N, C-alpha and C positions, 0 to 999 in steps of 0.2 A: 580288873582292875582298880582299885579303891579305895578310900582313906588313905591310912599313912604311906602304905606303901606305895600307891601314885604316887605321893609326893617325892620321896625318896629312891623311885627308880632311875634319876636321871643325876644321883649326885654324884657315882662316881665316874659319869664323865666331865663333871665340872672338876672336881676334887683333880683328874689326871693332868686337865689343862690348867687349873694352878700350878701343880707340881712343875710341868711343863715350863710356862712362866718364869717361873723360879729359876730354877735350874739353867735352862739355856743361857740367859745374861751373864750367870755365876761363872759357868764354865769358859766363858768366852768364845760362844759359838754364834752369841748375837751384841752386837755394842751394846752396853750399859747406857751408853749415852742415849742412844734413839731408841730401844727398848729398854727402862728400867727393869728390874725382877719386881715380882709381884708382892713384895714384902716392903720396895720403899713407896711402891703407887698408894699402898695400903696406908702408911707413915702419914702421908700425904694428904691423903682424901681425911684421915684423923684431924689433920691438922687446919684442913678446911673448914672439916664441921667443928672444929672447937673454937675458934676464931670470929665463926658467923659469916664466914665470906660465902661458905657453900649454901646453907639456908637460904640468904638472899637471892644470889642467881638462881636458884630451884626455885624460889617463891616468884621471881621474875619469868622463869620460861612458863611454869605452871599459870598462871594468867594470861599469858600469850594463846597456850596451847586451847586452855580452856575455851577462851573467848573465840579464836580461829575454828577451831574445831565444831563446837557449837555451835556458829554461824552457818556453816557448811552443812550442818546434819540437818540447821532449818531449812535451808535450799534444798539437800539433794535428798530428802525424803518425801517429801509431797509432790515436787516437780517430777522426781523418778516415777515415782506410782502414776501420776497422771499423764506421762509420757508412753509408760510402760500398758496403758489403757485405751489410750487414744493415738489410734494408729495417725491420724492424719498432722495431727500435731507433732508427733516422732518424727514424722518425714518431714517438717519444716525445720524441726531445731539439733537434728539427728548432728546434721554436718558440719553447725556450728559448736557442739560439743564436742564432735571427735578433734574438730581444729583444734581448740583449746586442750583437751585433756594431753597428748603429747607434751607441751610446753614447762619444761621443771621450771620450780619455784625459784632459782638462782636468777632464771633470765628475767621474771619479773622484781627484781630488785631496783633496777636503774629507775624504772616508771613508778614504784611505790615510793622511793625517797621524794620522786619527783612531784605526785599527788601529796604526799601523805606529811613528806619532811622526814625528820629523824626521830626514834621513840615506838611507841608500843603498837601506832594506828599504823603504819609498813609490814611491822611486822606480823600483827592480825592478817591484815590483806594477806602476805605471802603465804600463811598457815592457810589461808580461806581458799584460795585458788591451788594451794599446793594439793589439797584433799577431795575438794566439791566436784571435780568432773570424774574424778574414778568410782568414789562413792555414787555418783548419780547414774554412770552407767552402772554400775553392778545391781543397784537398786532395779531399774528398768529392766536391764535382763532379766532378773528373777520378776517382773511382773509379765513379761511378753511370753515368760517359762512357764507358766503356772499351767496348770490343767482346765483349760477354758468350759469344759462339762461340769465344775462345780461351779460356774457363774449361771451357766442355761440350768443346769436345777434347780438351783436358788431363782433365779425369774420362774420359771416355770410353777413353782410351790406357792408362789403370789408376792415373794418379797421385790422390792422395787428395786432400782439401780442401786440409789444412794444404800438401802440397807445392803445389796448385795457387796458393794464395797467395802459398809464397816463391818460386816461379820462374816465375809468367805473371805475376800480379796485380802483385807489388812491383816487379819490373823495369818492365812496361809503365805503372805509374806515376812513376816515378821523372822523366820527364822534367817532369809536372805539379809533383811533389813543390820541383824545386829550381826551378821559375818562382814556387810560392808563396813558397818562402823566401827569393828576392829582395824580392817584395813585401813580407812579413815583415819582412824588415829594412830597408824603408826607411820603414814605418811605425814601428818601435822608435825610427829614428833624431829622427822626428816628435816622440813621445810623450817622449823622454829630454828634451830642448829643453823641452819642456811642464813635467817634472815639476821638472829641475831650474830652473826660474824661481822656485818658490816652497819647496820643500820639503828645499834643499842648502843647504850653505854654501859648494861649492864643481863645477866642471862648465862645461861651456860656456854652458850656458843660463845660471847663475849668472853669470857674467862678462858675459855678454851684458846680464839686465837689470839689473846693478851700473852697467854705463857708461851705459846710458839713463836711467838716474837721476842721474849727473853728466854728460848730455847730450855724452858720447864716443860719438857717431855712427861716427868710425871705427873707434870697437874693436868697438862692435856690427857692423860691416857686415865688419869682419874674423873676428871667430867665425861670420858665415852662410858667409864663405867658406871655413873649417876646414870648420865643421859639411858644406858640399856636397863639399868634397874626400875628407873623412873616408867620406861615404857612398859616393861613386862610387870608392873604392880598395876597401872592402868587397863593393860590388858585382860589380866586375870579381874579387875572389877567389872568389866563389862563381862567376861564370861559368868562370871556368878550371878549377875542382872539377865544375861538370857537364859541360865538353869533355873531361875527362879521365876520369869513370866512365863519360858516356857517348857513348864516342869511335863508338859503332856506329852512332848517331845523327846523320843530315846534317844539317848546322845549313841551316836553308833560310833565305833573304834575299827580302826584298820584290820584288813584281814594280814594274817602273818602268812601269806602266799608264799614270801623268800624265804621264810624259817621253817617251814613247813619238809 
């Protein structure tokens, strides 16, 4: 499936969800104070967009995600490849990474505020720690799981270790790296919302927590919609980059075993 058919195949489910969202609050099955109908949230979203408030908050969140995610990727990619290819170093550092990874981003908020104060720096730090460890472990797993015969074959044919890493290991790891980048980007959006709820004075998370305090549920839901849309758009951007730089890799589609 490709082209426009691939793009619209999920529209019926999305439209059905929007219709259910609109009907349930208006029918009284859901309290519209706590779950406003879809149309009310859409009007609120339009108002926030026209007033410029939404663009200001989106710009602040995008800046923090870009910085935090960029720093996390800059650390996770080279260190992940190094740990995946260096057994002794992996054995020394794996316990440390394994301990840090389960710590959720909100748990770092008190320390981030103590270390960096209020503003962009603590938010960027929280995004960094929230995505770096998971990406790092994924890339390490990809490097350790690659077929060692490829490296041995290149060394047998006269390549140096440096050439084997540059021309064999890195191209073989690109699919795994791109997958981990997409996962890390999603984690970055989760982390930025948590950080902006306490450590900054603007951003989508800040907008949502202020709306919660004023009991403006439609604004909270509008913020959630924007976060989902921005996360989806950036994920599509990474997917396009993956297809551009990994054109040699055939895209595999899941088998319809259950539909057979």
